[in-house]
N, C-alpha and C positions, 0 to 999 in steps of 0.2 A: 503493500498499498505505500502511496508516494508522498511527501509530508504534503502537510494542507497550507492550498494556494500554490501548490507549482504543478505543475503538468504533469500527464501520467506519460510511462516514458512513451518514446517516441520506437518498435523496432523496426523502420524504415528510417536511421539518422545515420549520415556518412561511420560512422566512431562504428556502429552495430555490424553497420554492412565489408566494411572487414575484420571483422573479427570475426564472423562467417563464411571471412575468404569469397567471396562477392565481388568484392576491388581489392586490388593487390595494393601492400604499403612496402616501403627501405624498410624493413625490421632492425631492432636497436640492439634490443632484450623481451623474450615471450617466456613468462613463467606459467604456474595458476594462477594469480592474480591476478595480473595483470601484463598489458601487451606494448613497449616504446617503439618507437618509430619516427623518420624524419616526413618532417612540414613538409606539404606540394608548394608553398609562399613563402620560404626563412625570412622569415624578418633578423635575424642574426645570422654570425657565419655556420654557429650550433645551433639547431632550431630544433627540439626534437616534443612528441608530445608524449603522455606516461598516461594511458587509458588501463584504469576496472575493468575488467570480464566481466564483472557483474554490471544491471541495467541500473542505473541511477542516472538523474537529467542533472545533480550538482552536487558541489560541498556540499550544504546543508542535506539530504538526501543520504548522501556516502555515507554520512557522521552518522546519522541519524535511523539510519537502518543496516549498514552490515557490519557483519563482527566485529571481532577484535581481532579472530587470524587475518580472520582478508584488511581489514585499516590496516596493522600492521608486516603483513604484505607485501600493498600496492605502496605506501611509504616506504617502506623498503629497498624497492624494484627501483622508487623514482631515485634513491642516494646508490642506488646501485653507477645504474646509468649516466650516473654523470661523475661520476672516479672510470668508469668502461671511459667513456668520453673526451677522458683527462683535464678536466674542466674543475679537477681540489684547490688547486697552484693559484692559478687566475681567477676564481671564480665566477658564477652564472645564479644565473637567478633562474629561480622557480615563479609562475604567476599560472594566478586559474581565475575566472572571467564565470559569473554566477547571474545570470538574466542578460537584459537588451543592454540595463545602464551602463551595465560591464563590459556589456561588449560581447558575449557569449554567443557565440556561433551558431556550435553545436550545440541540439542538446543531450550529451552526455557526458559524466562529470572526464574532465584531465589532468593533466595540470602540461604545462612548458615548461621545456628549459631551452635558456637560451645560453650561450656563453660564445664565448672564443674572441669578443672582443671589447673596449668599453664597452658598459651600457647606457652609464647618465641617470639622470636622477626619473624615480619610476614616474612622473606624473610631471606634467607642464606645471608650472607656477604660473597661479593667475589671476 
């Protein structure tokens, strides 16, 4: 059951289709909890998406519905991918968007890992 106020999970979203193997991806990591792959429109030299294998529309949905083992496995995968990509020494950014105002484009919880150059401030001040 989705978190109150959130839309139901859409089985046709692009990440669901990638998880089912209907759309190819350039995989970086896969285990029982998560799949990581290169973004098709990278915004940094390194731009990888990490998605849980469960059906979650957002971070709020994931943290409310996933079990402890799934949550730990997902975040462990995020850290493993950053290390595998060699980002630990130079630094990197982990970002997740939730909802239209934050720019969430795909209604499947996911984390962006950005790195490979100085990333500047998180938000434009203004």
